[in-house]
C-alpha angles and dihedrals in degrees: 000000000000128000090259089059088064088058093059116110108220121213131199113264116247094231097048120107122199132196137172108216125170092343092309129113113226126189128192131187112179109314093339122094135177140180119231127218117238093260092047090049089050091053092048091049088056092058102102103147091256106065120081122225087256090054091049090049090052090053090048091052091051094046096048100029095239134135113286094229090051091048093050090050091050091048091049091051095048095042089050091052092047090050090053088054090048092243089119134029119219112203116204114274 
C-alpha cells in the first residue's frame, strides 16, 4: 500500500459482531466467523474512528517492541484483510 493508505482512518463495519470468549477475540460478519490473534485483536481494539492506520501501527510498535515501519506495514495488511471481509470500513483518504 502507499503512504497515503497509512493516513486512512478505519472504522468498524456496521455488520461486524465482536465477542471476547475464553480469552479469544471472535468476529462474525454474516455467516462467516474468525478468531483473531492477540496482535490482531490489539489492532482491532485501536480502531476508534479517529486513529489513522499509521497511528495504529505506532501503538502496535510500542506495545510489542517492534520497528514502527514494520508495525505500520503489519497494521496495513491486517486492516486491508479485515476491510475485504467487511469487518472494517476504509473511507477514502
